[in-house]
N, C-alpha and C positions, 0 to 999 in steps of 0.2 A: 348181484355184482356185475359190472359192466366189463367186458374183456374183448379183446381183438387179437386175431392171430394174422399175421402178415407172411405171406409166401413169396420170397422172391429169388431169381436164379442167381447162382453164383456169379455168372458173367454178367458184365454190364450190359454188353451189346448181344443180343441173341437172334440169330438169322432167323427171318420169316415171324419175328414175335407176334406180330398181329394175327398172322393165318393161326400160328400155335395155340394162342390165347382164345380163338374162337374154336379150334377144335376142342379144347380142354372142356370150354363153356358149354359145348354141344354135348359132350359125354356127361358132364355133370347134370345137365338138364335129363338126358336120355336116363342116367341113372336114378332121376328123381330127388337129386342131392338138393338141388334149387331150382326155383322158378324161371320158366323162360323169358316171360314178361319183366320188364324193369318197374320197379315201385320205389316209392320214397322210404326204402327200409335202409338205406346206406347210412354212413356216418359222416362222410367228409364232401365238399364241393357242393353240388346240386342235389346230394343225397340219394341219388340215384343207384339202387342196387337190384340184385337178383335175390328175392327173398328165399329163406330155407324152406325146403320141402320135405314132406315126410321120409322119404330115403336118406336123410342126413343122418337118420337115428341108426342106419346100418352102417355106416362108416365113422361115427363119432366114438371116441374114447369111452365118454360119459353122456351118453344120449339124454339123460335124465336133466343135464345141466344146459342143454341148447336152449336159446331164447326164443322159443316158439311163443307168439302172442305179444312179444315185445316190440316197440316201434322202431327199433334198430336192431336188425337180425340179417342183413343180407350181404351178400358176395360184391364187393365192388372190384371191377378191373382195372388197374392203372397200366396205360401203354405207354408212358413216357416216364424218363428219369423223374425222380422225386426224392425228396427227404422227408421222412417220417419225423414229425414233431408232436408228441403227446400233449393233448389238450388239459390233462389235468396232472399235477404233481411233477411237472417239468421245471427242472432245476436252471434251465439255461445254460446247461454245462454240455460240451461237446466231447464225446467220447469216442475211442477207437473202437469198431466193431470187431477188431481181433484181439487186442490185449485187453479192452474194457477198461483201460485207464482213461483218465480225464485229459483231454490234449488242450481243449481251449481252442483260442483264436486260430494256431496254427492249422487246425483241422479244417475251419472254415475255409482258409485260404487254399488248402489242397483240394477242395471242393469245386474252386473256379474252373479247374481245367476238366473235371469230371462231369460237372453239371450239362455243359453244352456240348458233352461228347468229342472235346478234344482229346481226352483218354478215356479208354476203358480199364484203365487199372486204378482203382481206387487204392492207395496205400496210406498208412498212417505216416504223417510226416516226423514222428519221432522214432 
């Protein structure tokens, strides 16, 4: 089964986010959770990511379910604002991240201020 975990800050703008992400990545490499060198183990874009390393078994809730040996098994670091859209099973519905209700078109309109960083507050239009 293909799964994906996405970890994001609660704040849209995090001070020194690039330096913080490099520090976290260095820690993950030091702990041998991910490999230092990028490979084509990612899922999106140019598919470059940091592959799982043996130390991931120490931090995983279910180490036996980690995708070792799978072509997609890496950590991808995104530094720009983006919206995740599933590649499978996506019903093209826009839902509120807080109330989980389907909002639809008004939600996309509210993203017009958030995406270009005009606003750091993403709020449900309803």
